[in-house]
N, C-alpha and C positions, 0 to 999 in steps of 0.2 A: 162722535165715531164715523168713520167714511160707509155710505149706504149707497151712495149714487157715481155714475161715470156718465159723463155725458161729450161727444166726441166731434171734434170737426169733420169736414165731409173730405174735402180735397185736400190730399196730401195725406192724409191720415186714414180714412175707410178704404178710398180708391185714389189712384192717379187720375185726374182728368187734367193736370195742368197742361200738357202737352196739345189736347183738343183746345181748350182756352186761346192757348198762345196761338194756333193755328187759325182759331174763329178772329181773334183781333188783328194778327198780321193779316189775314186777307182783307179786313175793313180797312184797316190802316193802308194798305196799300193802293185800294181803290180809290183813295184819297189822296193820294201822295203825301200821308204821314211819314215819319221815321217812327220805326219803331221795332225793338230788337229784344233779346232775351234779357238784357241788362233792365230797360224799362219795364218790361212784364215780370221780373221779379219784384217791381214796386207795388204792383197788382195784387199780390199775394196777403189773402184774406180780408179785403176789401170788397166794398159793393162794386156792381158792375158801373152805376153812375158814377161813384168816385172815381173806380178804374177809366173812365172816359177822360175826366176832370186832370188824372195824371198825365196822359196822352196828350192833351190839348197842352198841357202846360211845358210839356216836353216839347212840343211843335211851334211854342210861343203863340198861340192861336186860342181863339175862343168863339162859344157857337152859344146862340140863346137857347133856353131849357129846353122849349118845345125839338128843336133840331138835336140836340143833345139827347132826348130822350128816345129820339127815331133812331139816332146813329147805334145807341146802346141796345135798343130794342133788335136792329138788324143783326148786331155780333151776336147776341142771342141766340138767333133763327139759326145761325149757322152751327153754334155751339150745340143745341137741342136736336137738331136732324144728325150732326154726330154722334149722339149718344146710343143712337139705334143699334150701334154696334158694340156697345157693352155689354157682358156676358159676366155670370156668375163665376167665371175665373178671373176676374178682374180686382177683386180683393188685393190691397196689399199684404206680402206674405206677413202672416203671424195676425192678421187681425182677426180672420174668420175664427182662429183657435182663442183668440183673447176674449171673442164675443159670446162663442158658446160657453165659456169656463164662467163668464158673469153670468150667464142666465141659469147652468148649472147650481150656482152659489148662491142665485136669490137677488142680487143687486138688480137697482132699477137704472134701466140706461136711457139717457136722451141725448138726440142728435143736436149740435148748436151751430147750425152754419150761415153762411152770409148769402149763401147760393140760394135762387128762388124756382131751380131744377132740383133740389135735394131728395124729392118724394120720387123722381122722373129714374136719378139715379141709383136710387135704393130698390126699385123697383126692377131694372135691370140686373142689379146685384143679385136679386131674390133676397134683400137685407131686411127689408120692414118688419120681419116677427121677432127681430134681435131687439128692436127698438120700443120703449114704452111711450115716448111721447118724443115728435118730429118738430124741431124748429129750425124754421129757415130763415131766407130772406123775406118771407111773407109774414113773418110771425111779428116781429116790431119794426120800430121808426129807424131806431139808431144803430149803426152796425158797428162794428170791431172799430177801433180799440175802444168804444163804449162796453160794458158788459152786459148790456142790455139783453142780449139771444141767452147768455148761461143763464141768467135771473130767468128769465122766460123757461127754462127746462127746469132750472130748479123748483120754481112756483108747481108746474104742471106734476112734478114727482114727487111734490107735499114735501121737501126736503129745504134745510137751511142751505147755503152756499159752503159753509166749512163742512159739510158731509158730503161733500161731492169732488171728485175728480175730473179735472179739465183737461183733454187730449187735444194738443195744437202743433200746428207747423209753423205758424206764421209769428212773427214777431207781436203784431197789432194783437192777436189771439191771445197770446201769454199775457199782454198787457190788458186786456179786457178780463180775463181771470182774475188776476191779481187785484182789479180796480174793484172787481165784484166779491172778494174776498172767498177765492175758490183756491182750492190746491191745484197744481198744475204740472200737467207732464207734457216739454216739448219733444217735438221728432223732428230731429233733423241736427243741423251743425251749431258749435257752439258761440260760434260767431253772430248767430241769428236769434239761438234759444239758450243762449246762456242763464238768462234771468229767471228761468222755468225751476221751480223746487226741484225737479227730476227731468233729466235730459237722457235721451235714447237717440243713438244715430237713425235708428228703422225702427217700426212695429214690429216687426220679428223679435227685436230685443225687449220689446216691453211685454213682457208675459207677466201674468196674474201673482206670481210667485214674486218677480223683482219689485214688482208694486208694493204688495204687503211687505216685504223685507225692507222697503225704506220707509212707508209709511207704517212701519210695526207695531206703532202706539196707537192706532188710529181705526186698528181691525179687532 
């Protein structure tokens, strides 16, 4: 039976994608690196350090690990400063209603995000009360597509993977959910998330009624 839900953050609960893009773009422009939205799409769902490696590979360049870490931190400082402008109005449409209904019906809820700034984002949204467990980039060492962050959430909820539904907007996130033995809901286009168990174009469509209807034998 499904007893728990695990949510990615960026692109599922709220959309910080533009803030990330601007921060990476600022850093890239300063260094003279090529960076556009096509490259930015490749960073979806992966860690900050791995994102740096993608950008460096795209520019046929490399850095020692210490310098790479310094630039990753600089990008993060730009991004974190921009989070101060977020408010409880910045939930994606439908999200607050879904989280409220999960609370009303007594389901366990965890966050499973690669972001190391997840707590800050939840605080800006006034969303922490919706989550029993917060799993973020500080919780595990291996990021998606490894399933560790979702396994962490399930363990902290005292649930088995097959008792949980994972919400993701990244291909690597659905890969991680499948690798861990979780049920999966993809939020986004077919070409990116067609391998999810269930897919919606947006969180507004992902109502608890629709989810229960699809996984009807598990509720």
